[in-house]
KOLFI-659840 format. One record per residue: residue in one letter; x, y, z of N, C-alpha, C in turn. Coordinates in pm, whole numbers, plus 50000, padded with zeros to 5 digits. Atoms other than C-alpha are relative to their C-alpha. Layout:
BEGIN
aXYZXYZXYZ ...
This chain:
BEGIN
x500994996350124959959452525440499685015050017 x500574986449984958739488325345498975000249901 x501304996250103955629501825141500295007449904 x500114991350127955579517624811498785002449956 x501544993050048952739539624710500225005349877 x500054993750149952319547624319498895004249959 x501154995450046949889567324154500034997049838 x500165002650149948769555523787498605000749948 x501434998250058945789560523567499364984850023 x500725010849966943029536823651499984990549888 x500025007950108942689523323311501144990449979 x498605004149991946459515123305500014988150098 x499875009349894946079496523649499124987249963 x501075011550030943009476723526500524990049898 x499505006650108944669466423205501294990150056 x498905006549958947939455923372499654988250100 x500425011949901946049436923645499754989149921 x500465011450093944279416923387501374992649932 x498925006150061947399411223195501044990850085 x498975008849891949539398723499499124989250050 x500895014249953946519376223626500164990349898 x499915009950117946969358623282501234994050025 x498955004850013950339354023357500554992750156 x499945004449872949839342323726500615008250111 x499384991249908951019372623884499045010650051 x500484989549937949689399924110500585012549994 x499244987850035950579435724081501375001450088 x498865000249928952739434624383501334991349961 x498965007850050954719405224258500465005949898 x499494992950140955239421923926500845010950030 x499214989849955956469452924082501364997350058 x498745004449916958859435324310501084993549888 x499125006850107960179415023996500765011749921 x499384989150105960769446923785501035006750094 x498994990549909962559465324097501154990350015 x498935010049981964779433924142501034998649875 x499405000450117965589433823792500795015149964 x499314989250013966429470823785501435000750059 x498855002149926968969463924064501014992249943 x499035009950071970499433423879500625006549888 x499584993550132970779453123549500605014450008 x499234989249981971669485223709499355011149889 x500744994150106969139501523459498604995149993 x501295006650032965639496123332500114986849925 x499815013550052965299459623229499475000049865 x500605002150134963879467022887500115014149947 x499754987050084964169494522614498595004849990 x501204995650008961399516122647499695006549853 x500374998150163959459522422311498425001250008 x501404995750034956269537122187499544991949888 x500325007150116956329513521895499264988450031 x500955011649972953629487821896500894987149965 x499075013350036955249451421907500034994449877 x499985008050152954019440221577500645007149900 x499104991950104955519469521389501474998250033 x498495001349970958829467021590500464986049953 x499425011950075959009429621507500234998649850 x500054998350155958349437321137501275005849947 x498954992750028961159462821150501384990050028 x498815010549976963419437121310500254990949875 x499745010850140962979412621014500355008249902 x499534992950092963349438320772501655005549995 x498644995749979966559450520918501064986049992 x499155011150017967849414120952500144994749871 x500045005150104966919405020618501005010849908 x499094988950063968759438520485501574996450028 x498615003249976971909428720674500634988849942 x499725013550060971929395120536500115001549841 x499814998750152971129405020166500195013049932 x500094985150056971279442020115501335002249959 x499034996850053973859460919931501005006250103 x499104990949907977059474620155500795009549929 x499274989950059979249503620071501255000750080 x498794995549943982869513920148500235015349955 x499674984550047982519549119977498515006450003 x501074992049964979899571920115499385006649882 x500594992750121979389591119788499414991549902 x500675011450083978529557919611498514997650051 x501295002349935975909551419864499095011549962 x500994989950027974309586119816499735000549850 x499915000650132974649582219456498764989149954 x501145010050046972449550019444498805005850081 x501234995649913969989565619706499195009349907 x500364988950058969609595819478499224993449867 x500435003250110968899573319171498514991450041 x501365005449944966109556319349498965008450034 x501064988149978964309588319446499605006849884 x500364992450110964289600719101498884992749931 
């Protein structure tokens, strides 16, 4: 075993500790889980995002709806023609 020391803002540490405790985890266990996933996935095990979860979920719903019900194009000029009609 080895020791890992990290520096992080106090507020972030407090909020993370509270969230992890609610999940039944301590900071050390959560960091170990994260690093093990980094090794397994050979990268960061999540998509870094600054978008709040609720907004992201709404966007995902809108994209899913558009993919299912939206208009599709095989001609780019027709697509731009329709876009310009909507902006007039």
